[in-house]
C-alpha positions, 0 to 999 in steps of 0.5 A: 357107691350105689350100683345096679348090682348093689341094688339088685342084691339088697334083699334083706331089711338091713340092706334095704335100710342101709341103701336108703340111708346111703341115698339120703346121705348122698342128698338126691332122693329124687335123682335116685328114684328117677334113675331106678324106678323104671330100670330094665331089671324089675328086681333093681326097680323093686329094691330101689323103691323098697329102699325108699319106703324105709325113709321117713315122710319128711325125707320122702317129701323131697319126691313131692315133685315126682307125684305124677311120675310115681302115679304113672308108674303105679298105673302102667307097670306090669310088676306087682311089687313095683306097683305096690312099692310106688303106691306106698310112696304116693300114699305118704306124699301130700295129695290135695284137691288140685292134684286129683287125677281122675284116671288115678282115682278110677285105677284105685277104685278098680284095683281095690276090688280086684280079686286078681290084685294083691292085698297090699295093693288093694289096701293102698288103693282103698286108702288112696281112693278114700283120700281122693274122694274125701274132697267131694261129698258126691264121690265120697257117697259113691265110694262108700257104696262100693266099699259097703258092697264089697263081698268081704268073704273073698278078701284077705284080712288086710283088706277087711281091716282097712275096709272096716276102718273106712266104714267106721270113719265114714259112719262117724263123719256122716253122724 
Protein backbone atom coordinates (compact mmCIF):
# COMPACT_ATOMS: atom_id res chain seq x y z
CA UNK A 1 0.00 0.00 0.00
CA UNK A 2 1.29 3.44 -0.95
CA UNK A 3 1.54 5.93 1.90
CA UNK A 4 3.22 9.29 2.41
CA UNK A 5 5.92 7.47 4.36
CA UNK A 6 6.67 4.92 1.62
CA UNK A 7 6.95 7.75 -0.91
CA UNK A 8 9.11 9.87 1.42
CA UNK A 9 11.54 6.94 1.78
CA UNK A 10 11.67 6.02 -1.93
CA UNK A 11 15.19 7.37 -2.35
CA UNK A 12 16.99 4.99 -4.66
CA UNK A 13 16.47 4.11 -8.31
CA UNK A 14 15.08 0.67 -7.41
CA UNK A 15 12.63 2.12 -4.89
CA UNK A 16 11.41 4.75 -7.37
CA UNK A 17 10.93 2.12 -10.06
CA UNK A 18 9.10 -0.16 -7.63
CA UNK A 19 6.83 2.69 -6.59
CA UNK A 20 6.10 3.47 -10.24
CA UNK A 21 5.22 -0.18 -10.91
CA UNK A 22 2.90 -0.24 -7.91
CA UNK A 23 1.11 2.90 -9.10
CA UNK A 24 0.74 1.39 -12.59
CA UNK A 25 -0.57 -1.88 -11.10
CA UNK A 26 -3.14 0.11 -9.10
CA UNK A 27 -4.33 1.57 -12.41
CA UNK A 28 -4.66 5.23 -11.44
CA UNK A 29 -1.59 7.21 -12.47
CA UNK A 30 -3.54 10.49 -12.73
CA UNK A 31 -5.05 9.99 -9.26
CA UNK A 32 -1.63 9.29 -7.76
CA UNK A 33 0.00 12.31 -9.42
CA UNK A 34 -2.90 14.60 -8.51
CA UNK A 35 -2.78 13.41 -4.88
CA UNK A 36 0.96 13.93 -4.41
CA UNK A 37 2.18 16.63 -6.83
CA UNK A 38 1.23 19.44 -4.42
CA UNK A 39 2.05 17.58 -1.20
CA UNK A 40 3.03 19.73 1.79
CA UNK A 41 6.25 17.74 2.16
CA UNK A 42 8.43 18.66 -0.84
CA UNK A 43 10.27 15.36 -0.51
CA UNK A 44 7.03 13.42 -0.98
CA UNK A 45 6.07 15.53 -4.01
CA UNK A 46 9.54 15.13 -5.50
CA UNK A 47 9.70 11.37 -4.96
CA UNK A 48 6.18 10.85 -6.32
CA UNK A 49 7.02 12.75 -9.51
CA UNK A 50 10.41 11.05 -9.76
CA UNK A 51 8.72 7.66 -9.58
CA UNK A 52 6.43 8.65 -12.43
CA UNK A 53 9.40 9.51 -14.64
CA UNK A 54 10.15 5.77 -14.56
CA UNK A 55 6.92 5.08 -16.48
CA UNK A 56 6.94 4.56 -20.21
CA UNK A 57 5.62 7.29 -22.49
CA UNK A 58 2.56 5.11 -23.16
CA UNK A 59 1.89 4.81 -19.44
CA UNK A 60 2.41 8.55 -18.93
CA UNK A 61 -0.08 9.31 -21.69
CA UNK A 62 -2.80 8.81 -19.07
CA UNK A 63 -1.62 12.17 -17.67
CA UNK A 64 -2.47 13.99 -20.92
CA UNK A 65 -5.60 15.46 -19.33
CA UNK A 66 -3.40 16.93 -16.59
CA UNK A 67 -1.07 18.76 -18.96
CA UNK A 68 -2.14 22.21 -17.78
CA UNK A 69 -1.93 21.20 -14.11
CA UNK A 70 1.61 19.91 -14.60
CA UNK A 71 2.59 23.06 -16.49
CA UNK A 72 1.12 25.19 -13.71
CA UNK A 73 3.07 23.20 -11.13
CA UNK A 74 6.33 23.68 -13.04
CA UNK A 75 5.74 27.42 -13.33
CA UNK A 76 4.72 28.02 -9.71
CA UNK A 77 6.72 25.68 -7.51
CA UNK A 78 9.65 27.01 -5.54
CA UNK A 79 11.18 23.52 -5.40
CA UNK A 80 13.70 23.10 -8.22
CA UNK A 81 13.46 19.29 -8.18
CA UNK A 82 9.66 19.37 -8.45
CA UNK A 83 10.00 21.90 -11.29
CA UNK A 84 12.45 19.72 -13.19
CA UNK A 85 10.46 16.51 -12.68
CA UNK A 86 7.14 18.08 -13.68
CA UNK A 87 8.83 19.52 -16.79
CA UNK A 88 10.22 16.07 -17.54
CA UNK A 89 6.70 14.65 -17.54
CA UNK A 90 5.32 17.57 -19.59
CA UNK A 91 8.09 17.07 -22.14
CA UNK A 92 6.97 13.47 -22.60
CA UNK A 93 3.31 14.37 -23.18
CA UNK A 94 1.76 15.48 -26.44
CA UNK A 95 1.64 19.18 -27.15
CA UNK A 96 0.02 20.56 -30.24
CA UNK A 97 -0.59 24.00 -31.65
CA UNK A 98 -3.94 24.26 -29.84
CA UNK A 99 -2.37 23.48 -26.45
CA UNK A 100 0.27 26.21 -26.77
CA UNK A 101 0.27 28.48 -23.75
CA UNK A 102 2.10 31.76 -24.18
CA UNK A 103 2.70 32.02 -20.43
CA UNK A 104 4.43 28.64 -20.53
CA UNK A 105 6.44 29.61 -23.61
CA UNK A 106 7.59 32.77 -21.84
CA UNK A 107 8.48 30.71 -18.76
CA UNK A 108 10.54 28.27 -20.86
CA UNK A 109 12.32 31.05 -22.75
CA UNK A 110 13.22 32.73 -19.47
CA UNK A 111 14.35 29.61 -17.63
CA UNK A 112 16.35 28.10 -20.49
CA UNK A 113 18.80 31.02 -20.39
CA UNK A 114 18.68 31.74 -16.64
CA UNK A 115 22.06 31.12 -15.06
CA UNK A 116 20.27 30.71 -11.72
CA UNK A 117 18.41 27.67 -13.04
CA UNK A 118 19.75 24.10 -12.83
CA UNK A 119 20.99 22.57 -16.12
CA UNK A 120 18.29 19.88 -16.14
CA UNK A 121 15.58 22.51 -16.05
CA UNK A 122 17.38 24.68 -18.60
CA UNK A 123 17.59 21.81 -21.09
CA UNK A 124 13.96 20.77 -20.61
CA UNK A 125 12.83 24.39 -21.05
CA UNK A 126 14.90 24.68 -24.22
CA UNK A 127 13.40 21.50 -25.67
CA UNK A 128 9.88 22.56 -24.76
CA UNK A 129 10.33 26.09 -26.14
CA UNK A 130 11.68 24.60 -29.38
CA UNK A 131 8.61 22.36 -29.65
CA UNK A 132 6.20 25.21 -28.99
CA UNK A 133 7.92 27.59 -31.41
CA UNK A 134 8.01 24.97 -34.17
CA UNK A 135 4.34 25.69 -34.94
CA UNK A 136 5.03 29.32 -35.82
CA UNK A 137 7.86 30.33 -38.20
CA UNK A 138 8.11 33.83 -36.71
CA UNK A 139 8.44 32.42 -33.19
CA UNK A 140 10.97 29.85 -34.37
CA UNK A 141 13.06 32.61 -35.91
CA UNK A 142 13.02 34.56 -32.64
CA UNK A 143 13.77 31.40 -30.64
CA UNK A 144 16.75 30.53 -32.85
CA UNK A 145 18.13 34.05 -32.37
CA UNK A 146 17.92 33.64 -28.59
CA UNK A 147 19.67 30.26 -28.77
CA UNK A 148 22.41 31.59 -31.05
CA UNK A 149 23.01 34.56 -28.73
CA UNK A 150 23.50 32.39 -25.64
CA UNK A 151 27.03 32.86 -24.27
CA UNK A 152 28.03 29.19 -24.13
CA UNK A 153 30.91 29.77 -21.73
CA UNK A 154 28.41 30.36 -18.92
CA UNK A 155 26.50 27.08 -19.35
CA UNK A 156 27.04 23.48 -18.29
CA UNK A 157 27.78 20.74 -20.88
CA UNK A 158 24.16 19.47 -20.91
CA UNK A 159 22.86 22.90 -21.94
CA UNK A 160 25.62 23.32 -24.52
CA UNK A 161 24.76 19.92 -26.01
CA UNK A 162 21.02 20.61 -26.36
CA UNK A 163 21.80 24.06 -27.74
CA UNK A 164 24.11 22.55 -30.38
CA UNK A 165 21.49 19.95 -31.37
CA UNK A 166 18.81 22.60 -31.71
CA UNK A 167 21.07 24.84 -33.80
CA UNK A 168 21.97 21.90 -36.04
CA UNK A 169 18.32 20.90 -36.46
CA UNK A 170 17.33 24.51 -37.12
CA UNK A 171 19.97 24.87 -39.82
CA UNK A 172 18.74 21.71 -41.55
CA UNK A 173 15.15 22.97 -41.54
CA UNK A 174 16.17 26.33 -43.00
CA UNK A 175 18.29 24.69 -45.74
